[in-house]
C-alpha positions as a Python dict, from the first residue, in 0.01 Angstrom:
ca = {
    (1, 'M'): (0, 0, 0),
    (2, 'P'): (-174, -248, 228),
    (3, 'Q'): (-404, -332, -62),
    (4, 'D'): (-102, -411, -275),
    (5, 'D'): (23, -649, -6),
    (6, 'S'): (-315, -820, 19),
    (7, 'G'): (-322, -856, -361),
    (8, 'K'): (25, -1006, -351),
    (9, 'V'): (-82, -1239, -71),
    (10, 'K'): (-388, -1349, -271),
    (11, 'D'): (-170, -1400, -578),
    (12, 'S'): (82, -1596, -369),
    (13, 'Q'): (-195, -1813, -223),
    (14, 'E'): (-333, -1873, -574),
    (15, 'V'): (12, -1971, -700),
    (16, 'I'): (56, -2204, -400),
    (17, 'R'): (-287, -2366, -467),
    (18, 'N'): (-198, -2414, -833),
    (19, 'L'): (139, -2563, -744),
    (20, 'S'): (-22, -2793, -485),
    (21, 'K'): (-273, -2909, -745),
    (22, 'Q'): (7, -2971, -995),
    (23, 'I'): (200, -3166, -732),
    (24, 'S'): (-107, -3380, -657),
    (25, 'D'): (-161, -3444, -1027),
    (26, 'L'): (204, -3541, -1068),
    (27, 'K'): (182, -3780, -770),
    (28, 'R'): (-123, -3950, -928),
    (29, 'Q'): (60, -3977, -1259),
    (30, 'V'): (366, -4128, -1091),
    (31, 'K'): (148, -4380, -905),
    (32, 'S'): (-32, -4472, -1228),
    (33, 'A'): (297, -4506, -1415),
    (34, 'S'): (432, -4723, -1135),
    (35, 'L'): (135, -4960, -1167),
    (36, 'E'): (180, -4972, -1543),
    (37, 'M'): (548, -5055, -1499),
    (38, 'E'): (459, -5343, -1265),
    (39, 'M'): (212, -5475, -1521),
    (40, 'M'): (478, -5445, -1792),
    (41, 'R'): (728, -5633, -1574),
    (42, 'A'): (476, -5914, -1527),
    (43, 'Q'): (414, -5925, -1902),
    (44, 'M'): (788, -5932, -1967),
    (45, 'D'): (824, -6226, -1729),
    (46, 'D'): (545, -6408, -1913),
    (47, 'L'): (706, -6334, -2249),
    (48, 'R'): (1045, -6448, -2121),
    (49, 'R'): (892, -6777, -2002),
    (50, 'D'): (712, -6824, -2337),
    (51, 'A'): (1031, -6746, -2527),
    (52, 'K'): (1219, -7003, -2323),
    (53, 'R'): (957, -7264, -2410),
    (54, 'S'): (964, -7176, -2778),
    (55, 'V'): (1339, -7231, -2783),
    (56, 'N'): (1268, -7587, -2671),
    (57, 'L'): (1039, -7658, -2967),
    (58, 'E'): (1143, -7947, -3183),
    (59, 'R'): (1012, -8017, -3531),
    (60, 'F'): (901, -8373, -3600),
    (61, 'A'): (964, -8446, -3968),
    (62, 'I'): (672, -8622, -4135),
    (63, 'P'): (786, -8925, -4335),
    (64, 'D'): (666, -8943, -4695),
    (65, 'E'): (469, -9241, -4831),
    (66, 'P'): (768, -9463, -4925),
    (67, 'H'): (934, -9407, -4586),
    (68, 'M'): (607, -9470, -4403),
    (69, 'A'): (565, -9796, -4598),
    (70, 'E'): (921, -9897, -4498),
    (71, 'I'): (844, -9817, -4134),
    (72, 'N'): (527, -10027, -4148),
    (73, 'E'): (718, -10319, -4305),
    (74, 'T'): (984, -10297, -4035),
    (75, 'V'): (718, -10292, -3765),
    (76, 'A'): (553, -10598, -3920),
    (77, 'M'): (885, -10788, -3929),
    (78, 'I'): (968, -10700, -3569),
    (79, 'E'): (613, -10790, -3464),
    (80, 'K'): (653, -11136, -3621),
    (81, 'A'): (991, -11183, -3450),
    (82, 'I'): (850, -11088, -3109),
    (83, 'L'): (546, -11312, -3151),
    (84, 'K'): (771, -11600, -3260),
    (85, 'Q'): (989, -11546, -2955),
    (86, 'R'): (681, -11536, -2731),
    (87, 'K'): (558, -11868, -2877),
    (88, 'K'): (892, -12030, -2798),
    (89, 'N'): (855, -11896, -2441),
    (90, 'R'): (1206, -11761, -2462),
    (91, 'P'): (1200, -11433, -2278),
    (92, 'T'): (1479, -11193, -2355),
    (93, 'A'): (1774, -11194, -2122),
    (94, 'Q'): (1693, -10916, -1883),
    (95, 'G'): (1957, -10651, -1843),
    (96, 'K'): (2182, -10802, -2113),
    (97, 'E'): (2057, -10604, -2412),
    (98, 'E'): (2334, -10472, -2627),
    (99, 'N'): (2335, -10094, -2619),
    (100, 'T'): (2340, -10009, -2988),
    (101, 'S'): (2133, -9693, -2959),
    (102, 'P'): (2212, -9445, -3234),
    (103, 'Q'): (2358, -9111, -3131),
    (104, 'K'): (2049, -8927, -3252),
    (105, 'L'): (1707, -9084, -3289),
    (106, 'D'): (1532, -9015, -3616),
    (107, 'E'): (1160, -9015, -3699),
    (108, 'R'): (1182, -9366, -3842),
    (109, 'I'): (1298, -9535, -3522),
    (110, 'I'): (1064, -9322, -3310),
    (111, 'L'): (763, -9428, -3519),
    (112, 'I'): (874, -9794, -3515),
    (113, 'V'): (898, -9792, -3136),
    (114, 'L'): (561, -9618, -3095),
    (115, 'K'): (385, -9850, -3343),
    (116, 'L'): (520, -10156, -3161),
    (117, 'R'): (414, -10013, -2826),
    (118, 'R'): (66, -9946, -2965),
    (119, 'K'): (50, -10317, -3048),
    (120, 'N'): (108, -10382, -2673),
    (121, 'F'): (462, -10513, -2692),
    (122, 'T'): (667, -10458, -2378),
    (123, 'V'): (946, -10205, -2353),
    (124, 'R'): (1196, -10488, -2310),
    (125, 'E'): (1072, -10669, -2620),
    (126, 'I'): (1088, -10352, -2826),
    (127, 'A'): (1437, -10274, -2697),
    (128, 'A'): (1564, -10626, -2769),
    (129, 'H'): (1436, -10629, -3127),
    (130, 'T'): (1525, -10273, -3226),
    (131, 'G'): (1871, -10271, -3073),
    (132, 'L'): (1783, -9977, -2851),
    (133, 'G'): (1837, -9959, -2479),
    (134, 'I'): (1539, -10002, -2246),
    (135, 'G'): (1578, -9646, -2120),
    (136, 'T'): (1585, -9512, -2475),
    (137, 'V'): (1265, -9697, -2565),
    (138, 'H'): (1099, -9578, -2246),
    (139, 'G'): (1213, -9221, -2316),
    (140, 'I'): (1067, -9230, -2669),
    (141, 'I'): (734, -9359, -2539),
    (142, 'S'): (710, -9099, -2262),
    (143, 'K'): (819, -8810, -2484),
    (144, 'Y'): (616, -8880, -2797),
    (145, 'G'): (356, -9140, -2695),
    (146, 'S'): (78, -8903, -2593),
    (147, 'D'): (119, -8640, -2865),
    (148, 'P'): (-197, -8641, -3082),
    (149, 'G'): (-9, -8550, -3401),
    (150, 'V'): (233, -8840, -3363),
    (151, 'Q'): (-54, -9072, -3263),
    (152, 'N'): (-223, -8982, -3589),
    (153, 'L'): (89, -9094, -3780),
    (154, 'I'): (107, -9417, -3581),
    (155, 'T'): (-254, -9506, -3653),
    (156, 'G'): (-226, -9409, -4019),
    (157, 'G'): (-460, -9113, -3985),
    (158, 'T'): (-510, -8832, -4228),
    (159, 'Q'): (-242, -8578, -4314),
    (160, 'M'): (-224, -8287, -4071),
    (161, 'E'): (-67, -7944, -4102),
    (162, 'L'): (301, -7916, -4020),
    (163, 'S'): (228, -7697, -3717),
    (164, 'D'): (42, -7991, -3561),
    (165, 'Y'): (372, -8179, -3537),
    (166, 'L'): (547, -7930, -3311),
    (167, 'L'): (635, -8101, -2990),
    (168, 'I'): (733, -7925, -2672),
    (169, 'K'): (1024, -8064, -2485),
    (170, 'P'): (976, -8062, -2110),
    (171, 'G'): (1137, -7754, -1962),
    (172, 'E'): (1317, -7701, -1638),
    (173, 'D'): (1043, -7475, -1497),
    (174, 'E'): (751, -7708, -1565),
}
């Protein structure tokens, strides 16, 4: 019988070794899964941030040829009016511009403002002759003035793909 006990002891020790090995393997798997979960959380945070930015995308409608011609004519008329006013040395009354800003700015007025600014007219002059507020004109220039797609429209460049006219509004986390 003692041999039976020693066989049982050896079997018990073998079972314990196998269980210990399984426990070690499970611990490694848990640790690996934990690292993967952390990586997934980081990716989720990145995706959440990207999704938030994509919600702030705004499409800039590209004017067709007749509308672009109208915009250019309007810019030319306003340019003449500003230059005439400059020749008379009659600066605009500062701070007394009538606030006739439309509720929502359209592409036409945005392009007019940017074309006038490109011709080096001041924000006050542009505001006085377009009927927009100084802050509105400044906001248009800061929001759209450095976008290469819009610059291409202002300078009369070649047609670009629609995706080139996606503009990102500044977000809260930037």
